[in-house]
N, C-alpha and C positions, 0 to 999 in steps of 0.2 A: 658740597664741598667734600674733596677727596681725603683719604687718610695721609697722615704725615709721612714723609719720609725720615726713618729713623736709622741712624748708624751709631753703632757703639764701636770704638776704636780702644783696645787693650793696651796698656802702657805699663812699665815697672819704675816709674820716676817719682811717684809720690805726687800728692795733690799740688803743694807749692811749686816744684819744678815744671810740672806740666802745665800749671797756669802761667808760669813765666815764659815759658816757651811759646803758648798760644798766643798770650799778649803781644811779643815782640814779632811772632812769625805771620799772623794772621793778615795782616795789611800786605805784607810781601807776597804772600801766596795769592791774594786777590789781584795783585798788580800783574801776576804772571799768567792770567786768565784773561785774555783780551776782551771777551764778549761780557765779562763780569765786572760790576761796580759795586764797591760796599758802601751804601749809603747811610747806614747807621751801626755802630758798635758801643754797645753800652754794658759796663760790668757791673753787676750787683753780687758782690762775694764771689762765689765760685761759679756764678752763672753768667754767660754773656747773651744779651739778646741782640740779635741783627736783624738787619734788612739790607737785601742784596737785589741789584736790578741786572737782568739779563735779557737780551733781545726785546728791550722795551718793556718786560714783565717785571712784577716787583715780587719777591719771594721774602717771608720773614720766618724766624725761628729762633731757636736759642740753642746754647751748649752748656752742658753741665759738666764740671770737672770732679771727677771722684779720685780715691787713692790709688786705684788700680785699672781706670778707665775714663774715657771721655764720650758723652754721649750726646750727639747732634740730632735735633729735630727740627725740621723744617717743612713748611707747607708751600708746596708748588702750585702756582696758578695752572690752570687747565693747558695752557700752551706749552709751559715747560715741563709738564708731567710726561711728555713724550721722550724727553731726555733724562728722565728720573734714573735710569739703570747707568748711563753714562756719567752722570753727576755723581751718583753714589760710588762708583769704581774711582772717579779723580778725587772726591773727597776722601775715601779710605786711604788711598795712595799718598796724598798730601799730608794727611793726618798721620800716617805712620812715619813720613819723613821728619816731620816736625817733633813726634814723639819718641823717635828711635834713640835709644840710650847709646850714646858715644862714649867710647873708652878712653 
């Protein structure tokens, strides 16, 4: 099994606001990526455990919400590992958009 893909996204929203935005925005973010299907999303306090499907492959991981950052960890199956860099950039970009402080 390969090392997990780990992404940390800083924010200045506080834990509660970051959680609110992620809970309301993750489903919409998944819809906007045509090859990605969100199979499972389970919230346990400040942690979301998820399972997604892309190109017929299943990846699972979790998101932890802290006061000043969000940490995503996902294990990609071997076929999807080739897209790890692209996935990391896309996740980071969408994460910043969701967690960007609006004035």
